[in-house]
Backbone as XML, in Angstrom:
<?xml version="1.0"?>
<chain id="A" units="angstrom">
  <residue number="1" name="MET">
    <atom name="N" x="9.320" y="-8.264" z="-26.582"/>
    <atom name="CA" x="9.599" y="-6.822" z="-27.015"/>
    <atom name="C" x="9.998" y="-6.740" z="-28.478"/>
  </residue>
  <residue number="2" name="ALA">
    <atom name="N" x="9.356" y="-5.867" z="-29.097"/>
    <atom name="CA" x="9.582" y="-5.595" z="-30.816"/>
    <atom name="C" x="9.736" y="-4.280" z="-31.088"/>
  </residue>
  <residue number="3" name="ILE">
    <atom name="N" x="10.468" y="-4.056" z="-32.068"/>
    <atom name="CA" x="10.601" y="-2.481" z="-32.408"/>
    <atom name="C" x="9.877" y="-2.267" z="-33.851"/>
  </residue>
  <residue number="4" name="ASP">
    <atom name="N" x="8.907" y="-1.540" z="-33.916"/>
    <atom name="CA" x="8.301" y="-1.112" z="-35.054"/>
    <atom name="C" x="8.015" y="0.229" z="-35.423"/>
  </residue>
  <residue number="5" name="ASN">
    <atom name="N" x="8.971" y="0.672" z="-36.599"/>
    <atom name="CA" x="9.011" y="2.054" z="-36.832"/>
    <atom name="C" x="9.358" y="3.101" z="-35.760"/>
  </residue>
  <residue number="6" name="GLU">
    <atom name="N" x="10.330" y="2.782" z="-35.127"/>
    <atom name="CA" x="10.892" y="3.545" z="-33.967"/>
    <atom name="C" x="10.184" y="3.533" z="-32.954"/>
  </residue>
  <residue number="7" name="VAL">
    <atom name="N" x="9.125" y="2.735" z="-32.752"/>
    <atom name="CA" x="8.407" y="2.509" z="-31.359"/>
    <atom name="C" x="8.673" y="1.062" z="-30.870"/>
  </residue>
  <residue number="8" name="THR">
    <atom name="N" x="8.950" y="0.809" z="-29.740"/>
    <atom name="CA" x="9.223" y="-0.364" z="-28.972"/>
    <atom name="C" x="7.765" y="-0.987" z="-28.733"/>
  </residue>
  <residue number="9" name="VAL">
    <atom name="N" x="7.494" y="-2.108" z="-28.932"/>
    <atom name="CA" x="6.093" y="-2.688" z="-28.734"/>
    <atom name="C" x="6.307" y="-3.713" z="-27.670"/>
  </residue>
  <residue number="10" name="LEU">
    <atom name="N" x="5.386" y="-3.528" z="-26.463"/>
    <atom name="CA" x="5.421" y="-4.529" z="-25.430"/>
    <atom name="C" x="4.076" y="-5.179" z="-25.366"/>
  </residue>
  <residue number="11" name="ASP">
    <atom name="N" x="3.991" y="-6.459" z="-25.555"/>
    <atom name="CA" x="2.802" y="-7.070" z="-25.476"/>
    <atom name="C" x="2.591" y="-7.800" z="-23.973"/>
  </residue>
  <residue number="12" name="LEU">
    <atom name="N" x="1.751" y="-7.203" z="-23.385"/>
    <atom name="CA" x="1.378" y="-7.677" z="-21.968"/>
    <atom name="C" x="0.195" y="-8.102" z="-21.808"/>
  </residue>
  <residue number="13" name="ARG">
    <atom name="N" x="-0.620" y="-8.461" z="-22.999"/>
    <atom name="CA" x="-1.817" y="-9.050" z="-22.873"/>
    <atom name="C" x="-2.016" y="-10.268" z="-22.001"/>
  </residue>
  <residue number="14" name="GLY">
    <atom name="N" x="-3.044" y="-10.457" z="-21.242"/>
    <atom name="CA" x="-3.171" y="-11.585" z="-20.397"/>
    <atom name="C" x="-2.524" y="-11.543" z="-18.924"/>
  </residue>
  <residue number="15" name="LEU">
    <atom name="N" x="-1.679" y="-10.451" z="-18.777"/>
    <atom name="CA" x="-1.080" y="-10.377" z="-17.435"/>
    <atom name="C" x="-1.928" y="-9.357" z="-16.694"/>
  </residue>
  <residue number="16" name="ILE">
    <atom name="N" x="-1.791" y="-9.651" z="-15.169"/>
    <atom name="CA" x="-2.790" y="-8.839" z="-14.334"/>
    <atom name="C" x="-1.632" y="-8.087" z="-13.419"/>
  </residue>
  <residue number="17" name="CYS">
    <atom name="N" x="-2.524" y="-7.100" z="-12.790"/>
    <atom name="CA" x="-1.743" y="-6.296" z="-11.884"/>
    <atom name="C" x="-0.816" y="-7.113" z="-10.823"/>
  </residue>
  <residue number="18" name="PRO">
    <atom name="N" x="0.407" y="-6.791" z="-10.409"/>
    <atom name="CA" x="1.173" y="-5.653" z="-10.886"/>
    <atom name="C" x="1.824" y="-5.575" z="-12.114"/>
  </residue>
  <residue number="19" name="LEU">
    <atom name="N" x="1.897" y="-7.099" z="-12.857"/>
    <atom name="CA" x="2.766" y="-7.306" z="-13.873"/>
    <atom name="C" x="2.843" y="-6.230" z="-14.915"/>
  </residue>
  <residue number="20" name="PRO">
    <atom name="N" x="1.895" y="-5.721" z="-15.643"/>
    <atom name="CA" x="1.861" y="-4.788" z="-16.547"/>
    <atom name="C" x="2.772" y="-3.391" z="-15.985"/>
  </residue>
  <residue number="21" name="VAL">
    <atom name="N" x="2.471" y="-2.824" z="-14.966"/>
    <atom name="CA" x="3.464" y="-1.778" z="-14.576"/>
    <atom name="C" x="4.965" y="-2.284" z="-14.417"/>
  </residue>
  <residue number="22" name="LEU">
    <atom name="N" x="5.184" y="-3.374" z="-13.604"/>
    <atom name="CA" x="6.513" y="-3.794" z="-13.546"/>
    <atom name="C" x="7.252" y="-4.122" z="-14.929"/>
  </residue>
  <residue number="23" name="LYS">
    <atom name="N" x="6.486" y="-4.830" z="-15.791"/>
    <atom name="CA" x="7.215" y="-4.944" z="-16.999"/>
    <atom name="C" x="7.426" y="-3.790" z="-18.038"/>
  </residue>
  <residue number="24" name="THR">
    <atom name="N" x="6.480" y="-2.854" z="-17.743"/>
    <atom name="CA" x="6.633" y="-1.397" z="-18.400"/>
    <atom name="C" x="7.720" y="-0.754" z="-17.796"/>
  </residue>
  <residue number="25" name="ARG">
    <atom name="N" x="7.739" y="-0.614" z="-16.487"/>
    <atom name="CA" x="9.109" y="-0.036" z="-15.982"/>
    <atom name="C" x="10.434" y="-0.603" z="-16.440"/>
  </residue>
  <residue number="26" name="LYS">
    <atom name="N" x="10.498" y="-1.933" z="-16.497"/>
    <atom name="CA" x="11.732" y="-2.458" z="-16.791"/>
    <atom name="C" x="11.922" y="-2.354" z="-18.395"/>
  </residue>
  <residue number="27" name="ALA">
    <atom name="N" x="10.829" y="-2.371" z="-19.304"/>
    <atom name="CA" x="11.160" y="-2.012" z="-20.702"/>
    <atom name="C" x="11.715" y="-0.526" z="-20.984"/>
  </residue>
  <residue number="28" name="LEU">
    <atom name="N" x="11.038" y="0.359" z="-20.132"/>
    <atom name="CA" x="11.287" y="1.774" z="-20.143"/>
    <atom name="C" x="12.755" y="2.103" z="-19.775"/>
  </residue>
  <residue number="29" name="SER">
    <atom name="N" x="13.185" y="1.211" z="-18.741"/>
    <atom name="CA" x="14.573" y="1.436" z="-18.345"/>
    <atom name="C" x="15.795" y="0.934" z="-19.454"/>
  </residue>
  <residue number="30" name="ARG">
    <atom name="N" x="15.343" y="0.330" z="-20.471"/>
    <atom name="CA" x="16.265" y="-0.022" z="-21.485"/>
    <atom name="C" x="16.492" y="1.107" z="-22.790"/>
  </residue>
  <residue number="31" name="LEU">
    <atom name="N" x="15.234" y="1.920" z="-22.790"/>
    <atom name="CA" x="15.104" y="3.044" z="-23.600"/>
    <atom name="C" x="15.931" y="4.279" z="-23.227"/>
  </residue>
  <residue number="32" name="HIS">
    <atom name="N" x="16.008" y="5.169" z="-24.297"/>
    <atom name="CA" x="16.749" y="6.430" z="-23.980"/>
    <atom name="C" x="15.558" y="7.526" z="-23.738"/>
  </residue>
  <residue number="33" name="VAL">
    <atom name="N" x="15.994" y="8.548" z="-23.179"/>
    <atom name="CA" x="14.948" y="9.671" z="-23.028"/>
    <atom name="C" x="14.276" y="10.039" z="-24.317"/>
  </residue>
  <residue number="34" name="GLY">
    <atom name="N" x="13.140" y="10.127" z="-24.540"/>
    <atom name="CA" x="12.421" y="10.693" z="-25.734"/>
    <atom name="C" x="12.021" y="9.496" z="-26.641"/>
  </residue>
  <residue number="35" name="GLU">
    <atom name="N" x="12.420" y="8.315" z="-26.307"/>
    <atom name="CA" x="12.021" y="6.799" z="-27.096"/>
    <atom name="C" x="10.609" y="6.652" z="-26.573"/>
  </residue>
  <residue number="36" name="ARG">
    <atom name="N" x="9.909" y="5.945" z="-27.595"/>
    <atom name="CA" x="8.465" y="5.576" z="-27.382"/>
    <atom name="C" x="8.244" y="4.189" z="-27.063"/>
  </residue>
  <residue number="37" name="LEU">
    <atom name="N" x="7.379" y="3.885" z="-26.227"/>
    <atom name="CA" x="6.870" y="2.423" z="-25.930"/>
    <atom name="C" x="5.472" y="2.248" z="-26.059"/>
  </residue>
  <residue number="38" name="SER">
    <atom name="N" x="5.148" y="1.296" z="-26.844"/>
    <atom name="CA" x="3.542" y="1.127" z="-27.070"/>
    <atom name="C" x="3.470" y="-0.251" z="-26.373"/>
  </residue>
  <residue number="39" name="VAL">
    <atom name="N" x="2.502" y="0.005" z="-25.079"/>
    <atom name="CA" x="2.225" y="-1.011" z="-24.277"/>
    <atom name="C" x="0.799" y="-1.786" z="-24.592"/>
  </residue>
  <residue number="40" name="GLN">
    <atom name="N" x="0.664" y="-2.917" z="-24.800"/>
    <atom name="CA" x="-0.762" y="-3.621" z="-25.184"/>
    <atom name="C" x="-0.891" y="-4.456" z="-23.854"/>
  </residue>
  <residue number="41" name="ALA">
    <atom name="N" x="-2.146" y="-4.107" z="-23.312"/>
    <atom name="CA" x="-2.651" y="-4.750" z="-21.904"/>
    <atom name="C" x="-4.157" y="-5.076" z="-22.188"/>
  </residue>
  <residue number="42" name="THR">
    <atom name="N" x="-4.543" y="-6.005" z="-21.276"/>
    <atom name="CA" x="-5.788" y="-6.657" z="-21.241"/>
    <atom name="C" x="-6.263" y="-6.089" z="-19.689"/>
  </residue>
  <residue number="43" name="ASP">
    <atom name="N" x="-5.550" y="-6.080" z="-18.832"/>
    <atom name="CA" x="-6.029" y="-5.881" z="-17.545"/>
    <atom name="C" x="-6.543" y="-4.521" z="-17.220"/>
  </residue>
  <residue number="44" name="PRO">
    <atom name="N" x="-7.945" y="-4.561" z="-16.933"/>
    <atom name="CA" x="-8.699" y="-3.129" z="-16.845"/>
    <atom name="C" x="-7.892" y="-2.184" z="-15.778"/>
  </residue>
  <residue number="45" name="MET">
    <atom name="N" x="-7.289" y="-2.827" z="-14.640"/>
    <atom name="CA" x="-6.661" y="-2.127" z="-13.797"/>
    <atom name="C" x="-5.587" y="-1.019" z="-14.696"/>
  </residue>
  <residue number="46" name="SER">
    <atom name="N" x="-5.032" y="-1.630" z="-15.659"/>
    <atom name="CA" x="-3.946" y="-0.953" z="-16.389"/>
    <atom name="C" x="-4.402" y="0.509" z="-16.833"/>
  </residue>
  <residue number="47" name="ASP">
    <atom name="N" x="-5.872" y="0.652" z="-16.968"/>
    <atom name="CA" x="-6.340" y="1.974" z="-17.330"/>
    <atom name="C" x="-5.902" y="3.061" z="-16.352"/>
  </residue>
  <residue number="48" name="ILE">
    <atom name="N" x="-5.929" y="2.474" z="-14.873"/>
    <atom name="CA" x="-5.461" y="3.481" z="-13.830"/>
    <atom name="C" x="-4.062" y="3.331" z="-13.549"/>
  </residue>
  <residue number="49" name="ASP">
    <atom name="N" x="-3.494" y="2.169" z="-13.506"/>
    <atom name="CA" x="-2.206" y="1.991" z="-13.113"/>
    <atom name="C" x="-0.878" y="2.599" z="-13.998"/>
  </residue>
  <residue number="50" name="LEU">
    <atom name="N" x="-1.160" y="2.534" z="-15.292"/>
    <atom name="CA" x="-0.078" y="2.776" z="-16.240"/>
    <atom name="C" x="-0.047" y="4.383" z="-16.318"/>
  </residue>
  <residue number="51" name="PRO">
    <atom name="N" x="-1.200" y="5.102" z="-16.501"/>
    <atom name="CA" x="-1.200" y="6.558" z="-16.453"/>
    <atom name="C" x="-0.663" y="7.144" z="-15.060"/>
  </residue>
  <residue number="52" name="HIS">
    <atom name="N" x="-1.058" y="6.405" z="-13.916"/>
    <atom name="CA" x="-0.406" y="7.000" z="-12.791"/>
    <atom name="C" x="1.093" y="6.708" z="-12.460"/>
  </residue>
  <residue number="53" name="PHE">
    <atom name="N" x="1.627" y="5.623" z="-12.947"/>
    <atom name="CA" x="2.855" y="5.077" z="-13.060"/>
    <atom name="C" x="3.712" y="6.372" z="-13.865"/>
  </residue>
  <residue number="54" name="CYS">
    <atom name="N" x="3.213" y="6.470" z="-15.265"/>
    <atom name="CA" x="3.933" y="7.407" z="-16.016"/>
    <atom name="C" x="3.906" y="9.111" z="-15.306"/>
  </residue>
  <residue number="55" name="GLN">
    <atom name="N" x="2.993" y="9.401" z="-14.489"/>
    <atom name="CA" x="2.818" y="10.745" z="-13.875"/>
    <atom name="C" x="3.981" y="10.739" z="-12.855"/>
  </residue>
  <residue number="56" name="GLU">
    <atom name="N" x="4.061" y="9.523" z="-11.910"/>
    <atom name="CA" x="4.793" y="9.419" z="-10.897"/>
    <atom name="C" x="6.512" y="9.308" z="-11.253"/>
  </residue>
  <residue number="57" name="HIS">
    <atom name="N" x="6.663" y="8.869" z="-12.553"/>
    <atom name="CA" x="7.945" y="8.635" z="-12.820"/>
    <atom name="C" x="8.429" y="9.487" z="-13.941"/>
  </residue>
  <residue number="58" name="GLY">
    <atom name="N" x="7.859" y="10.493" z="-14.299"/>
    <atom name="CA" x="8.076" y="11.443" z="-15.248"/>
    <atom name="C" x="8.048" y="11.118" z="-16.681"/>
  </residue>
  <residue number="59" name="HIS">
    <atom name="N" x="7.245" y="10.049" z="-16.938"/>
    <atom name="CA" x="7.095" y="9.736" z="-18.447"/>
    <atom name="C" x="5.917" y="10.254" z="-18.906"/>
  </residue>
  <residue number="60" name="ARG">
    <atom name="N" x="5.849" y="10.414" z="-20.348"/>
    <atom name="CA" x="4.733" y="11.161" z="-20.699"/>
    <atom name="C" x="3.860" y="9.986" z="-21.391"/>
  </residue>
  <residue number="61" name="LEU">
    <atom name="N" x="2.460" y="9.947" z="-21.219"/>
    <atom name="CA" x="1.577" y="9.155" z="-21.839"/>
    <atom name="C" x="0.934" y="10.119" z="-22.887"/>
  </residue>
  <residue number="62" name="VAL">
    <atom name="N" x="1.432" y="9.583" z="-24.178"/>
    <atom name="CA" x="1.152" y="10.380" z="-25.359"/>
    <atom name="C" x="-0.304" y="10.019" z="-25.747"/>
  </residue>
  <residue number="63" name="GLU">
    <atom name="N" x="-0.691" y="8.712" z="-25.770"/>
    <atom name="CA" x="-1.908" y="8.321" z="-26.205"/>
    <atom name="C" x="-2.385" y="7.202" z="-25.452"/>
  </residue>
  <residue number="64" name="LYS">
    <atom name="N" x="-3.843" y="6.784" z="-25.353"/>
    <atom name="CA" x="-4.297" y="5.622" z="-24.860"/>
    <atom name="C" x="-5.360" y="5.434" z="-25.790"/>
  </residue>
  <residue number="65" name="THR">
    <atom name="N" x="-5.706" y="4.242" z="-26.346"/>
    <atom name="CA" x="-6.557" y="3.713" z="-27.088"/>
    <atom name="C" x="-6.984" y="2.364" z="-26.743"/>
  </residue>
  <residue number="66" name="THR">
    <atom name="N" x="-8.224" y="2.087" z="-27.104"/>
    <atom name="CA" x="-8.833" y="0.745" z="-26.887"/>
    <atom name="C" x="-9.294" y="0.225" z="-28.134"/>
  </residue>
  <residue number="67" name="LYS">
    <atom name="N" x="-8.695" y="-1.083" z="-28.415"/>
    <atom name="CA" x="-9.346" y="-1.785" z="-29.610"/>
    <atom name="C" x="-9.957" y="-3.082" z="-29.030"/>
  </residue>
  <residue number="68" name="ASP">
    <atom name="N" x="-11.063" y="-3.728" z="-29.207"/>
    <atom name="CA" x="-11.666" y="-4.856" z="-28.541"/>
    <atom name="C" x="-11.447" y="-4.665" z="-27.082"/>
  </residue>
  <residue number="69" name="ASP">
    <atom name="N" x="-10.746" y="-5.606" z="-26.513"/>
    <atom name="CA" x="-10.368" y="-5.695" z="-25.014"/>
    <atom name="C" x="-9.046" y="-5.248" z="-24.889"/>
  </residue>
  <residue number="70" name="ILE">
    <atom name="N" x="-8.206" y="-4.675" z="-25.909"/>
    <atom name="CA" x="-6.937" y="-4.416" z="-25.617"/>
    <atom name="C" x="-6.772" y="-3.091" z="-25.454"/>
  </residue>
  <residue number="71" name="ARG">
    <atom name="N" x="-6.039" y="-2.521" z="-24.266"/>
    <atom name="CA" x="-5.670" y="-1.316" z="-24.138"/>
    <atom name="C" x="-4.381" y="-1.083" z="-24.505"/>
  </residue>
  <residue number="72" name="ILE">
    <atom name="N" x="-4.265" y="0.019" z="-25.404"/>
    <atom name="CA" x="-2.912" y="0.228" z="-25.874"/>
    <atom name="C" x="-2.333" y="1.714" z="-25.595"/>
  </residue>
  <residue number="73" name="PHE">
    <atom name="N" x="-1.362" y="1.669" z="-24.761"/>
    <atom name="CA" x="-0.548" y="2.881" z="-24.210"/>
    <atom name="C" x="0.607" y="3.260" z="-24.983"/>
  </residue>
  <residue number="74" name="LEU">
    <atom name="N" x="0.856" y="4.617" z="-25.405"/>
    <atom name="CA" x="1.744" y="5.128" z="-26.092"/>
    <atom name="C" x="2.644" y="5.883" z="-25.172"/>
  </residue>
  <residue number="75" name="ILE">
    <atom name="N" x="3.644" y="5.477" z="-24.668"/>
    <atom name="CA" x="4.486" y="6.063" z="-23.502"/>
    <atom name="C" x="5.704" y="6.847" z="-24.038"/>
  </residue>
  <residue number="76" name="GLU">
    <atom name="N" x="6.117" y="7.916" z="-23.924"/>
    <atom name="CA" x="7.313" y="8.468" z="-24.099"/>
    <atom name="C" x="8.184" y="8.647" z="-22.880"/>
  </residue>
  <residue number="77" name="LYS">
    <atom name="N" x="9.406" y="7.968" z="-22.868"/>
    <atom name="CA" x="10.369" y="8.028" z="-21.754"/>
    <atom name="C" x="10.774" y="9.303" z="-21.444"/>
  </residue>
  <residue number="78" name="GLY">
    <atom name="N" x="10.532" y="9.945" z="-20.273"/>
    <atom name="CA" x="11.060" y="11.031" z="-19.549"/>
    <atom name="C" x="12.406" y="10.796" z="-19.142"/>
  </residue>
  <residue number="79" name="GLY">
    <atom name="N" x="12.673" y="12.077" z="-18.588"/>
    <atom name="CA" x="14.267" y="12.355" z="-18.129"/>
    <atom name="C" x="14.605" y="12.137" z="-16.858"/>
  </residue>
</chain>
């Protein structure tokens, strides 16, 4: 995990379900409400799992982009 201009970056490339969600949950637990986490994942299921996780746990999916086969989720920690 690295911090880049006030956004924590979590590289989960190569991991498959359920690891992207589990590691995202752990990383968010270390952040304060309102801080942002950029998650990079290659698992196609993350397209479904991470938005669902955010909705269920009160986090905000700010942006989702795809570059080559890398899915990038910008998540703001909720309260």
